[in-house]
Short mmCIF file of the C-alpha atoms (twelve columns), coordinates in Angstrom:
data_MODEL
# 
_entry.id   MODEL 
# 
loop_
_atom_site.group_PDB 
_atom_site.id 
_atom_site.type_symbol 
_atom_site.label_atom_id 
_atom_site.label_alt_id 
_atom_site.label_comp_id 
_atom_site.label_asym_id 
_atom_site.label_seq_id 
_atom_site.Cartn_x 
_atom_site.Cartn_y 
_atom_site.Cartn_z 
_atom_site.pdbx_PDB_model_num 
ATOM 1   C CA . MET A 1   -18.986 -83.597  -9.097  1 
ATOM 2   C CA . GLU A 2   -21.409 -84.468  -11.891 1 
ATOM 3   C CA . LEU A 3   -20.049 -84.899  -15.374 1 
ATOM 4   C CA . PRO A 4   -21.982 -82.774  -17.885 1 
ATOM 5   C CA . VAL A 5   -24.085 -84.682  -20.511 1 
ATOM 6   C CA . ILE A 6   -23.391 -83.824  -24.139 1 
ATOM 7   C CA . ASP A 7   -26.350 -84.380  -26.522 1 
ATOM 8   C CA . LEU A 8   -25.009 -85.533  -29.834 1 
ATOM 9   C CA . ALA A 9   -28.285 -84.776  -31.722 1 
ATOM 10  C CA . PRO A 10  -27.357 -81.197  -32.778 1 
ATOM 11  C CA . TYR A 11  -24.099 -82.481  -34.365 1 
ATOM 12  C CA . LEU A 12  -25.782 -85.471  -35.907 1 
ATOM 13  C CA . SER A 13  -28.233 -83.084  -37.683 1 
ATOM 14  C CA . VAL A 14  -25.440 -81.140  -39.371 1 
ATOM 15  C CA . GLY A 15  -22.253 -83.171  -39.041 1 
ATOM 16  C CA . VAL A 16  -22.443 -84.842  -42.488 1 
ATOM 17  C CA . LYS A 17  -22.695 -81.364  -44.044 1 
ATOM 18  C CA . ILE A 18  -19.550 -80.122  -42.376 1 
ATOM 19  C CA . GLY A 19  -16.446 -80.345  -44.604 1 
ATOM 20  C CA . ASP A 20  -13.027 -80.837  -43.066 1 
ATOM 21  C CA . ASP A 21  -12.107 -77.130  -43.742 1 
ATOM 22  C CA . ASP A 22  -15.514 -75.527  -43.141 1 
ATOM 23  C CA . ALA A 23  -14.470 -73.989  -39.813 1 
ATOM 24  C CA . SER A 24  -16.907 -71.049  -40.130 1 
ATOM 25  C CA . LYS A 25  -19.894 -73.369  -40.509 1 
ATOM 26  C CA . VAL A 26  -18.887 -75.378  -37.605 1 
ATOM 27  C CA . ALA A 27  -18.458 -72.249  -35.479 1 
ATOM 28  C CA . ASN A 28  -21.975 -71.068  -36.415 1 
ATOM 29  C CA . GLU A 29  -23.767 -74.320  -35.829 1 
ATOM 30  C CA . VAL A 30  -22.117 -76.680  -33.370 1 
ATOM 31  C CA . GLY A 31  -18.724 -75.249  -32.757 1 
ATOM 32  C CA . GLU A 32  -19.352 -74.418  -29.101 1 
ATOM 33  C CA . LEU A 33  -20.510 -78.036  -28.550 1 
ATOM 34  C CA . CYS A 34  -17.276 -79.341  -30.145 1 
ATOM 35  C CA . LEU A 35  -15.199 -77.078  -28.046 1 
ATOM 36  C CA . GLU A 36  -17.074 -78.320  -24.996 1 
ATOM 37  C CA . VAL A 37  -16.299 -82.018  -25.937 1 
ATOM 38  C CA . SER A 38  -12.594 -81.208  -26.355 1 
ATOM 39  C CA . ARG A 39  -12.541 -79.224  -23.107 1 
ATOM 40  C CA . ILE A 40  -14.182 -81.968  -21.046 1 
ATOM 41  C CA . LEU A 41  -11.949 -84.658  -22.426 1 
ATOM 42  C CA . ARG A 42  -8.881  -82.483  -21.738 1 
ATOM 43  C CA . GLU A 43  -9.840  -81.658  -18.239 1 
ATOM 44  C CA . THR A 44  -11.558 -84.913  -16.978 1 
ATOM 45  C CA . GLY A 45  -10.589 -87.710  -19.481 1 
ATOM 46  C CA . ALA A 46  -14.291 -88.704  -19.457 1 
ATOM 47  C CA . LEU A 47  -17.504 -87.652  -21.109 1 
ATOM 48  C CA . LEU A 48  -21.195 -88.510  -20.809 1 
ATOM 49  C CA . VAL A 49  -23.121 -88.395  -24.038 1 
ATOM 50  C CA . LYS A 50  -26.703 -88.982  -25.185 1 
ATOM 51  C CA . ASP A 51  -26.926 -90.481  -28.676 1 
ATOM 52  C CA . PRO A 52  -30.470 -90.885  -29.993 1 
ATOM 53  C CA . ARG A 53  -29.336 -93.907  -32.019 1 
ATOM 54  C CA . CYS A 54  -28.359 -95.821  -28.810 1 
ATOM 55  C CA . THR A 55  -31.500 -96.512  -26.863 1 
ATOM 56  C CA . VAL A 56  -32.179 -97.804  -23.415 1 
ATOM 57  C CA . GLU A 57  -33.796 -100.866 -25.015 1 
ATOM 58  C CA . ASP A 58  -30.608 -101.595 -26.926 1 
ATOM 59  C CA . ASN A 59  -28.482 -101.560 -23.778 1 
ATOM 60  C CA . ASP A 60  -31.006 -103.711 -21.954 1 
ATOM 61  C CA . ARG A 61  -31.211 -106.306 -24.738 1 
ATOM 62  C CA . PHE A 62  -27.409 -106.575 -24.629 1 
ATOM 63  C CA . ILE A 63  -27.114 -106.742 -20.831 1 
ATOM 64  C CA . ASP A 64  -29.937 -109.333 -20.601 1 
ATOM 65  C CA . MET A 65  -28.075 -111.670 -23.015 1 
ATOM 66  C CA . MET A 66  -24.683 -111.178 -21.230 1 
ATOM 67  C CA . GLU A 67  -26.197 -111.845 -17.866 1 
ATOM 68  C CA . LYS A 68  -27.596 -115.159 -19.183 1 
ATOM 69  C CA . TYR A 69  -24.140 -116.054 -20.619 1 
ATOM 70  C CA . PHE A 70  -22.116 -115.139 -17.449 1 
ATOM 71  C CA . GLU A 71  -24.593 -117.112 -15.301 1 
ATOM 72  C CA . SER A 72  -23.663 -120.208 -17.323 1 
ATOM 73  C CA . PRO A 73  -21.389 -122.787 -15.624 1 
ATOM 74  C CA . SER A 74  -17.647 -121.981 -15.806 1 
ATOM 75  C CA . GLU A 75  -16.992 -125.295 -17.673 1 
ATOM 76  C CA . PHE A 76  -19.303 -124.021 -20.472 1 
ATOM 77  C CA . LYS A 77  -17.750 -120.535 -20.627 1 
ATOM 78  C CA . ARG A 78  -14.224 -121.931 -20.799 1 
ATOM 79  C CA . LEU A 79  -15.119 -123.490 -24.173 1 
ATOM 80  C CA . GLN A 80  -14.911 -119.950 -25.580 1 
ATOM 81  C CA . GLU A 81  -11.486 -119.372 -24.005 1 
ATOM 82  C CA . ARG A 82  -8.606  -118.642 -26.478 1 
ATOM 83  C CA . PRO A 83  -5.356  -118.197 -24.479 1 
ATOM 84  C CA . ASN A 84  -3.395  -119.142 -27.577 1 
ATOM 85  C CA . LEU A 85  -4.697  -115.841 -29.069 1 
ATOM 86  C CA . HIS A 86  -3.749  -113.916 -25.889 1 
ATOM 87  C CA . TYR A 87  -7.470  -113.713 -25.012 1 
ATOM 88  C CA . GLN A 88  -8.003  -111.252 -27.763 1 
ATOM 89  C CA . VAL A 89  -11.261 -112.981 -28.767 1 
ATOM 90  C CA . GLY A 90  -13.670 -115.185 -26.766 1 
ATOM 91  C CA . VAL A 91  -13.869 -115.342 -22.972 1 
ATOM 92  C CA . THR A 92  -11.296 -114.342 -20.370 1 
ATOM 93  C CA . PRO A 93  -12.004 -116.110 -17.048 1 
ATOM 94  C CA . GLU A 94  -11.836 -114.412 -13.678 1 
ATOM 95  C CA . GLY A 95  -8.397  -114.230 -12.237 1 
ATOM 96  C CA . VAL A 96  -6.563  -113.576 -15.524 1 
ATOM 97  C CA . GLU A 97  -6.651  -109.836 -15.956 1 
ATOM 98  C CA . VAL A 98  -3.911  -108.220 -14.001 1 
ATOM 99  C CA . PRO A 99  -4.444  -104.510 -13.080 1 
ATOM 100 C CA . ARG A 100 -1.587  -102.246 -14.013 1 
ATOM 101 C CA . SER A 101 -1.421  -100.904 -10.447 1 
ATOM 102 C CA . LEU A 102 -0.290  -104.353 -9.318  1 
ATOM 103 C CA . VAL A 103 2.730   -104.578 -11.586 1 
ATOM 104 C CA . ASP A 104 3.743   -100.963 -12.404 1 
ATOM 105 C CA . GLU A 105 6.139   -99.712  -9.808  1 
ATOM 106 C CA . GLU A 106 6.134   -96.169  -11.125 1 
ATOM 107 C CA . MET A 107 2.316   -96.114  -10.864 1 
ATOM 108 C CA . GLN A 108 2.534   -97.545  -7.415  1 
ATOM 109 C CA . ALA A 109 4.841   -94.667  -6.265  1 
ATOM 110 C CA . LYS A 110 2.282   -92.199  -7.629  1 
ATOM 111 C CA . LEU A 111 -0.562  -93.838  -5.744  1 
ATOM 112 C CA . ASN A 112 1.397   -93.743  -2.490  1 
ATOM 113 C CA . ALA A 113 1.924   -90.047  -2.915  1 
ATOM 114 C CA . MET A 114 -1.845  -89.302  -3.378  1 
ATOM 115 C CA . PRO A 115 -3.940  -87.812  -0.609  1 
ATOM 116 C CA . LYS A 116 -5.736  -90.564  1.312   1 
ATOM 117 C CA . GLU A 117 -9.128  -89.490  0.012   1 
ATOM 118 C CA . SER A 118 -7.947  -89.748  -3.595  1 
ATOM 119 C CA . GLN A 119 -6.208  -93.070  -3.453  1 
ATOM 120 C CA . PRO A 120 -7.669  -96.074  -5.254  1 
ATOM 121 C CA . CYS A 121 -8.366  -99.430  -3.587  1 
ATOM 122 C CA . ILE A 122 -5.239  -101.475 -4.122  1 
ATOM 123 C CA . PRO A 123 -5.978  -104.936 -5.409  1 
ATOM 124 C CA . LYS A 124 -4.377  -108.009 -3.830  1 
ATOM 125 C CA . GLY A 125 -4.237  -109.982 -7.023  1 
ATOM 126 C CA . PRO A 126 -5.805  -110.460 -10.535 1 
ATOM 127 C CA . ASP A 127 -9.320  -109.090 -11.220 1 
ATOM 128 C CA . PRO A 128 -12.158 -111.440 -10.078 1 
ATOM 129 C CA . LYS A 129 -14.204 -110.664 -13.224 1 
ATOM 130 C CA . TRP A 130 -14.964 -112.422 -16.549 1 
ATOM 131 C CA . ARG A 131 -14.733 -110.656 -19.906 1 
ATOM 132 C CA . TYR A 132 -15.937 -111.489 -23.429 1 
ATOM 133 C CA . MET A 133 -14.029 -110.140 -26.379 1 
ATOM 134 C CA . TRP A 134 -15.986 -109.626 -29.595 1 
ATOM 135 C CA . ARG A 135 -14.494 -107.897 -32.671 1 
ATOM 136 C CA . VAL A 136 -16.611 -105.156 -34.117 1 
ATOM 137 C CA . GLY A 137 -16.268 -103.788 -37.716 1 
ATOM 138 C CA . PRO A 138 -14.182 -104.914 -40.734 1 
ATOM 139 C CA . ARG A 139 -10.591 -105.953 -40.423 1 
ATOM 140 C CA . PRO A 140 -7.738  -105.247 -42.845 1 
ATOM 141 C CA . SER A 141 -7.015  -107.912 -45.515 1 
ATOM 142 C CA . LYS A 142 -3.334  -107.372 -44.890 1 
ATOM 143 C CA . THR A 143 -1.875  -106.422 -41.577 1 
ATOM 144 C CA . ARG A 144 1.409   -107.016 -39.569 1 
ATOM 145 C CA . PHE A 145 -0.737  -107.697 -36.569 1 
ATOM 146 C CA . GLN A 146 -2.930  -110.704 -37.421 1 
ATOM 147 C CA . GLU A 147 -3.372  -111.704 -33.736 1 
ATOM 148 C CA . LEU A 148 -4.998  -108.401 -32.984 1 
ATOM 149 C CA . ASN A 149 -7.439  -109.018 -35.818 1 
ATOM 150 C CA . SER A 150 -8.681  -112.558 -35.212 1 
ATOM 151 C CA . GLU A 151 -12.119 -114.049 -35.993 1 
ATOM 152 C CA . PRO A 152 -14.808 -113.923 -33.291 1 
ATOM 153 C CA . VAL A 153 -15.891 -116.825 -31.140 1 
ATOM 154 C CA . ILE A 154 -19.665 -117.628 -30.806 1 
ATOM 155 C CA . PRO A 155 -20.966 -119.702 -27.839 1 
ATOM 156 C CA . GLU A 156 -23.428 -122.475 -28.541 1 
ATOM 157 C CA . GLY A 157 -27.050 -121.997 -27.402 1 
ATOM 158 C CA . PHE A 158 -27.171 -118.220 -28.064 1 
ATOM 159 C CA . PRO A 159 -28.774 -117.936 -31.551 1 
ATOM 160 C CA . GLU A 160 -29.223 -114.096 -30.977 1 
ATOM 161 C CA . TRP A 161 -25.430 -113.703 -30.034 1 
ATOM 162 C CA . LYS A 162 -24.011 -112.388 -33.313 1 
ATOM 163 C CA . ASP A 163 -26.921 -109.976 -34.066 1 
ATOM 164 C CA . THR A 164 -27.039 -108.594 -30.544 1 
ATOM 165 C CA . MET A 165 -23.231 -108.135 -30.240 1 
ATOM 166 C CA . ASP A 166 -22.891 -106.612 -33.764 1 
ATOM 167 C CA . SER A 167 -25.969 -104.311 -33.265 1 
ATOM 168 C CA . TRP A 168 -24.816 -102.856 -29.968 1 
ATOM 169 C CA . GLY A 169 -21.151 -102.784 -31.070 1 
ATOM 170 C CA . TYR A 170 -21.868 -100.856 -34.230 1 
ATOM 171 C CA . LYS A 171 -24.035 -98.436  -32.400 1 
ATOM 172 C CA . MET A 172 -21.414 -97.641  -29.851 1 
ATOM 173 C CA . ILE A 173 -18.751 -97.384  -32.489 1 
ATOM 174 C CA . SER A 174 -20.959 -94.869  -34.312 1 
ATOM 175 C CA . ALA A 175 -21.261 -92.803  -31.085 1 
ATOM 176 C CA . ILE A 176 -17.454 -92.904  -30.667 1 
ATOM 177 C CA . GLU A 177 -16.991 -91.740  -34.262 1 
ATOM 178 C CA . VAL A 178 -19.182 -88.700  -33.729 1 
ATOM 179 C CA . VAL A 179 -17.417 -87.818  -30.532 1 
ATOM 180 C CA . ALA A 180 -14.049 -88.298  -32.258 1 
ATOM 181 C CA . GLU A 181 -15.155 -85.871  -35.026 1 
ATOM 182 C CA . MET A 182 -16.442 -83.278  -32.486 1 
ATOM 183 C CA . ALA A 183 -13.250 -83.615  -30.424 1 
ATOM 184 C CA . ALA A 184 -11.078 -83.160  -33.500 1 
ATOM 185 C CA . ILE A 185 -12.900 -79.957  -34.490 1 
ATOM 186 C CA . GLY A 186 -12.778 -78.679  -30.912 1 
ATOM 187 C CA . PHE A 187 -8.995  -79.353  -30.786 1 
ATOM 188 C CA . GLY A 188 -8.539  -77.374  -34.015 1 
ATOM 189 C CA . LEU A 189 -7.867  -80.441  -36.190 1 
ATOM 190 C CA . PRO A 190 -9.566  -81.597  -39.406 1 
ATOM 191 C CA . LYS A 191 -12.907 -83.256  -38.733 1 
ATOM 192 C CA . ASP A 192 -11.566 -86.689  -39.831 1 
ATOM 193 C CA . ALA A 193 -8.127  -86.430  -38.033 1 
ATOM 194 C CA . PHE A 194 -9.048  -89.241  -35.624 1 
ATOM 195 C CA . THR A 195 -11.808 -91.141  -37.559 1 
ATOM 196 C CA . SER A 196 -9.513  -91.647  -40.597 1 
ATOM 197 C CA . LEU A 197 -7.064  -93.479  -38.320 1 
ATOM 198 C CA . MET A 198 -9.785  -95.623  -36.832 1 
ATOM 199 C CA . LYS A 199 -10.768 -97.304  -40.037 1 
ATOM 200 C CA . GLN A 200 -10.466 -101.024 -39.855 1 
ATOM 201 C CA . GLY A 201 -9.154  -100.758 -36.350 1 
ATOM 202 C CA . PRO A 202 -9.336  -103.891 -34.024 1 
ATOM 203 C CA . HIS A 203 -12.304 -102.424 -32.141 1 
ATOM 204 C CA . LEU A 204 -13.467 -104.725 -29.307 1 
ATOM 205 C CA . LEU A 205 -16.843 -105.020 -27.699 1 
ATOM 206 C CA . ALA A 206 -15.608 -106.345 -24.384 1 
ATOM 207 C CA . PRO A 207 -18.340 -106.742 -21.722 1 
ATOM 208 C CA . THR A 208 -17.317 -107.862 -18.168 1 
ATOM 209 C CA . GLY A 209 -19.213 -110.021 -15.893 1 
ATOM 210 C CA . SER A 210 -18.635 -109.848 -12.063 1 
ATOM 211 C CA . ASP A 211 -20.484 -112.324 -9.831  1 
ATOM 212 C CA . LEU A 212 -21.885 -110.202 -6.922  1 
ATOM 213 C CA . ARG A 213 -23.057 -113.245 -5.114  1 
ATOM 214 C CA . ARG A 214 -19.514 -114.391 -4.588  1 
ATOM 215 C CA . TYR A 215 -17.798 -110.992 -4.688  1 
ATOM 216 C CA . GLY A 216 -20.372 -108.548 -3.437  1 
ATOM 217 C CA . GLN A 217 -18.486 -107.374 -0.269  1 
ATOM 218 C CA . GLU A 218 -17.859 -103.634 -0.053  1 
ATOM 219 C CA . GLY A 219 -14.315 -102.787 -1.138  1 
ATOM 220 C CA . THR A 220 -13.891 -105.764 -3.589  1 
ATOM 221 C CA . VAL A 221 -11.906 -104.584 -6.601  1 
ATOM 222 C CA . PHE A 222 -13.260 -105.810 -9.865  1 
ATOM 223 C CA . ALA A 223 -10.985 -103.754 -12.055 1 
ATOM 224 C CA . GLY A 224 -7.888  -102.299 -10.347 1 
ATOM 225 C CA . TYR A 225 -6.727  -98.707  -10.983 1 
ATOM 226 C CA . HIS A 226 -5.563  -98.479  -14.554 1 
ATOM 227 C CA . TYR A 227 -5.825  -96.589  -17.844 1 
ATOM 228 C CA . ASP A 228 -7.052  -97.997  -21.207 1 
ATOM 229 C CA . LEU A 229 -4.395  -98.442  -23.898 1 
ATOM 230 C CA . ASN A 230 -6.849  -97.898  -26.788 1 
ATOM 231 C CA . PHE A 231 -8.153  -94.646  -28.323 1 
ATOM 232 C CA . LEU A 232 -11.523 -94.128  -26.660 1 
ATOM 233 C CA . THR A 233 -13.658 -96.422  -24.466 1 
ATOM 234 C CA . ILE A 234 -17.398 -96.282  -24.332 1 
ATOM 235 C CA . HIS A 235 -19.769 -97.936  -21.816 1 
ATOM 236 C CA . GLY A 236 -23.568 -98.320  -21.648 1 
ATOM 237 C CA . ARG A 237 -25.123 -97.844  -18.284 1 
ATOM 238 C CA . SER A 238 -24.468 -100.746 -15.851 1 
ATOM 239 C CA . ARG A 239 -27.287 -101.996 -13.583 1 
ATOM 240 C CA . PHE A 240 -24.789 -101.923 -10.654 1 
ATOM 241 C CA . PRO A 241 -22.681 -98.784  -10.040 1 
ATOM 242 C CA . GLY A 242 -19.031 -98.915  -8.840  1 
ATOM 243 C CA . LEU A 243 -16.880 -97.004  -11.385 1 
ATOM 244 C CA . ASN A 244 -14.531 -94.333  -10.005 1 
ATOM 245 C CA . ILE A 245 -12.498 -92.046  -12.224 1 
ATOM 246 C CA . TRP A 246 -9.643  -89.597  -11.557 1 
ATOM 247 C CA . LEU A 247 -9.839  -86.111  -13.068 1 
ATOM 248 C CA . ARG A 248 -6.688  -84.541  -14.506 1 
ATOM 249 C CA . ASN A 249 -6.293  -82.579  -11.190 1 
ATOM 250 C CA . GLY A 250 -6.132  -85.807  -9.264  1 
ATOM 251 C CA . GLN A 251 -9.636  -85.630  -7.834  1 
ATOM 252 C CA . LYS A 252 -11.423 -89.006  -7.459  1 
ATOM 253 C CA . VAL A 253 -15.042 -89.037  -8.729  1 
ATOM 254 C CA . GLY A 254 -17.685 -91.728  -8.493  1 
ATOM 255 C CA . VAL A 255 -19.451 -91.807  -11.879 1 
ATOM 256 C CA . LYS A 256 -23.216 -91.776  -12.164 1 
ATOM 257 C CA . VAL A 257 -24.368 -92.561  -15.667 1 
ATOM 258 C CA . PRO A 258 -27.893 -91.253  -16.274 1 
ATOM 259 C CA . VAL A 259 -30.483 -93.550  -17.860 1 
ATOM 260 C CA . GLY A 260 -30.190 -93.388  -21.694 1 
ATOM 261 C CA . CYS A 261 -26.581 -92.043  -21.593 1 
ATOM 262 C CA . LEU A 262 -23.213 -93.442  -22.491 1 
ATOM 263 C CA . LEU A 263 -19.871 -92.933  -20.746 1 
ATOM 264 C CA . ILE A 264 -16.774 -92.282  -22.856 1 
ATOM 265 C CA . GLN A 265 -13.230 -92.359  -21.547 1 
ATOM 266 C CA . ALA A 266 -9.953  -91.203  -23.051 1 
ATOM 267 C CA . GLY A 267 -7.361  -93.913  -23.732 1 
ATOM 268 C CA . LYS A 268 -3.644  -93.814  -24.191 1 
ATOM 269 C CA . GLN A 269 -3.869  -93.573  -28.040 1 
ATOM 270 C CA . ILE A 270 -5.653  -90.248  -27.935 1 
ATOM 271 C CA . GLU A 271 -3.103  -89.083  -25.440 1 
ATOM 272 C CA . TRP A 272 -0.435  -89.913  -28.060 1 
ATOM 273 C CA . LEU A 273 -2.282  -88.187  -30.853 1 
ATOM 274 C CA . THR A 274 -2.737  -85.019  -28.911 1 
ATOM 275 C CA . GLY A 275 0.780   -84.891  -27.540 1 
ATOM 276 C CA . GLY A 276 -0.456  -85.193  -24.002 1 
ATOM 277 C CA . GLU A 277 -3.117  -82.492  -24.221 1 
ATOM 278 C CA . CYS A 278 -5.822  -85.085  -23.647 1 
ATOM 279 C CA . GLN A 279 -4.538  -87.687  -21.128 1 
ATOM 280 C CA . ALA A 280 -5.621  -91.275  -20.613 1 
ATOM 281 C CA . GLY A 281 -8.145  -91.359  -17.873 1 
ATOM 282 C CA . MET A 282 -7.410  -93.426  -14.662 1 
ATOM 283 C CA . HIS A 283 -10.216 -95.492  -13.303 1 
ATOM 284 C CA . GLU A 284 -11.310 -98.459  -11.218 1 
ATOM 285 C CA . VAL A 285 -14.364 -100.559 -10.680 1 
ATOM 286 C CA . ILE A 286 -15.078 -101.560 -7.033  1 
ATOM 287 C CA . VAL A 287 -17.996 -102.623 -4.836  1 
ATOM 288 C CA . THR A 288 -19.263 -99.445  -3.103  1 
ATOM 289 C CA . SER A 289 -22.080 -98.708  -0.688  1 
ATOM 290 C CA . ARG A 290 -24.116 -97.707  -3.833  1 
ATOM 291 C CA . THR A 291 -23.356 -101.217 -5.315  1 
ATOM 292 C CA . ILE A 292 -24.548 -102.780 -2.107  1 
ATOM 293 C CA . GLU A 293 -27.897 -100.907 -2.345  1 
ATOM 294 C CA . ALA A 294 -28.289 -102.028 -5.938  1 
ATOM 295 C CA . ILE A 295 -27.523 -105.582 -4.978  1 
ATOM 296 C CA . LYS A 296 -30.257 -105.543 -2.283  1 
ATOM 297 C CA . LEU A 297 -32.791 -104.101 -4.734  1 
ATOM 298 C CA . ALA A 298 -31.890 -106.675 -7.439  1 
ATOM 299 C CA . SER A 299 -32.204 -109.504 -4.824  1 
ATOM 300 C CA . ALA A 300 -35.613 -108.284 -3.754  1 
ATOM 301 C CA . GLN A 301 -36.750 -108.202 -7.385  1 
ATOM 302 C CA . ASN A 302 -35.186 -111.655 -8.162  1 
ATOM 303 C CA . ARG A 303 -32.943 -110.193 -10.871 1 
ATOM 304 C CA . SER A 304 -29.487 -111.343 -11.912 1 
ATOM 305 C CA . LEU A 305 -26.607 -110.511 -9.524  1 
ATOM 306 C CA . TRP A 306 -23.960 -110.437 -12.234 1 
ATOM 307 C CA . ARG A 307 -22.686 -106.983 -12.821 1 
ATOM 308 C CA . VAL A 308 -22.353 -106.556 -16.585 1 
ATOM 309 C CA . SER A 309 -20.435 -103.599 -18.199 1 
ATOM 310 C CA . SER A 310 -21.280 -102.985 -21.848 1 
ATOM 311 C CA . THR A 311 -17.795 -101.859 -22.638 1 
ATOM 312 C CA . LEU A 312 -16.382 -101.187 -26.099 1 
ATOM 313 C CA . PHE A 313 -12.702 -100.347 -26.815 1 
ATOM 314 C CA . ALA A 314 -12.311 -98.227  -30.046 1 
ATOM 315 C CA . HIS A 315 -8.779  -98.468  -31.469 1 
ATOM 316 C CA . ILE A 316 -6.623  -96.776  -33.983 1 
ATOM 317 C CA . ALA A 317 -5.941  -99.155  -36.878 1 
ATOM 318 C CA . SER A 318 -3.078  -101.522 -36.061 1 
ATOM 319 C CA . ASP A 319 -0.917  -100.500 -39.080 1 
ATOM 320 C CA . ALA A 320 -1.522  -96.743  -38.596 1 
ATOM 321 C CA . VAL A 321 1.206   -94.557  -36.928 1 
ATOM 322 C CA . LEU A 322 0.539   -92.979  -33.596 1 
ATOM 323 C CA . LYS A 323 2.139   -89.456  -33.342 1 
ATOM 324 C CA . PRO A 324 1.014   -86.061  -32.240 1 
ATOM 325 C CA . LEU A 325 -1.280  -84.560  -34.972 1 
ATOM 326 C CA . GLY A 326 -1.308  -81.125  -36.467 1 
ATOM 327 C CA . HIS A 327 -0.433  -78.387  -34.076 1 
ATOM 328 C CA . PHE A 328 0.065   -80.850  -31.253 1 
ATOM 329 C CA . ALA A 329 3.337   -81.840  -32.946 1 
ATOM 330 C CA . GLU A 330 4.659   -78.400  -31.759 1 
ATOM 331 C CA . SER A 331 3.597   -78.822  -28.188 1 
ATOM 332 C CA . PRO A 332 6.237   -78.927  -25.386 1 
ATOM 333 C CA . LEU A 333 5.318   -82.500  -24.516 1 
ATOM 334 C CA . ALA A 334 5.343   -83.805  -28.097 1 
ATOM 335 C CA . GLY A 335 8.802   -85.412  -27.541 1 
ATOM 336 C CA . LYS A 336 7.343   -87.815  -25.071 1 
ATOM 337 C CA . TYR A 337 5.181   -89.297  -27.855 1 
ATOM 338 C CA . PRO A 338 7.551   -90.505  -30.672 1 
ATOM 339 C CA . PRO A 339 6.026   -92.054  -33.734 1 
ATOM 340 C CA . ILE A 340 5.049   -95.679  -33.253 1 
ATOM 341 C CA . CYS A 341 2.837   -98.131  -35.124 1 
ATOM 342 C CA . ALA A 342 -0.462  -98.556  -33.236 1 
ATOM 343 C CA . GLY A 343 -0.201  -102.402 -33.252 1 
ATOM 344 C CA . GLU A 344 3.320   -102.248 -31.985 1 
ATOM 345 C CA . PHE A 345 2.260   -99.848  -29.231 1 
ATOM 346 C CA . VAL A 346 -0.562  -102.233 -28.167 1 
ATOM 347 C CA . GLU A 347 1.851   -105.144 -28.028 1 
ATOM 348 C CA . GLN A 348 4.341   -103.151 -25.931 1 
ATOM 349 C CA . GLU A 349 1.615   -102.182 -23.534 1 
ATOM 350 C CA . LEU A 350 0.409   -105.752 -23.179 1 
ATOM 351 C CA . ALA A 351 3.992   -106.963 -22.540 1 
ATOM 352 C CA . VAL A 352 4.498   -104.462 -19.794 1 
ATOM 353 C CA . ILE A 353 1.582   -105.910 -17.843 1 
ATOM 354 C CA . ASN A 354 2.392   -109.502 -18.828 1 
ATOM 355 C CA . LEU A 355 -0.571  -109.839 -21.201 1 
ATOM 356 C CA . LYS A 356 1.100   -111.837 -23.809 1 
ATOM 357 C CA . GLY A 357 -0.851  -114.571 -22.261 1 
ATOM 358 C CA . ASN A 358 -2.723  -112.363 -19.853 1 
ATOM 359 C CA . LYS A 359 -4.676  -109.209 -20.540 1 
ATOM 360 C CA . GLU A 360 -5.894  -106.023 -19.005 1 
ATOM 361 C CA . ASP A 361 -8.424  -103.402 -20.169 1 
ATOM 362 C CA . ARG A 362 -7.339  -101.985 -23.399 1 
# 
């Protein structure tokens, strides 16, 4: 199955003109597109988009820099490690992130009940990937969750670091905001139902680095089966494939991101806000036969064999309340999603997977 690509350009051309209550104008101009966004998120938990503001060159510039960083010696990278801040900023070394499927017994029972062809690869331990956490966007001056809003860490020898990280981060946040507006309209909510809650959220640009020289064997699990605990996650196109997602019907799908496109995935916070109408998407990153082919090509062309994902986790603001919005409060499943402060929710999720000191994809 190929995920459809949603071109954001039509909405970008009229979106700023659309008032929160101007439903008729939305219906006349881009309403069908908004309905399509909400439908795809509801049915698949994932969405491919094309945003004219996020270019191939932007993605390449970012990945080039991150390849250079991840190729640095481990001793150098560990200078940017901040375990005292629960790895919320700076680098997380390989062997720290623990996939939820390794520690969640309820999830393990569900996996065992899946048809063999739909089952994920079961990891044998922590993920063998590095990750760098970079905060994107303004932070609140007062918050109950200061650790989730810490200052960023900049490695020495990378004068372009801040500009590159901020530029790509802001562009991807902008794409998320447009998708969030379109999804809100498609779900029958005010245009700013989601984006108003995202303001000053602890958004994270969190690229991963996986060493395919060391871990390039088919079947290696770089990110074990899990969901993201944030609102929406967005990725630029990786130079090495390997992402599998699970649709709402349980079907396992290998994702192919076309050149110039971005992949967006639903996280647990949007599931909360829609009362389970849009569920957090399950996914994994493994070495597949397609990854092996990409490794052979990169080796022949003398390119880096570090698999970089340009991942950004968009969050609801830490002090905002997560609860089913609008008509979703009346849905049959709303009782499963009681009001909770977003920062408290994040801390609870991290505690379940032992990430007060460790950490998994948010």
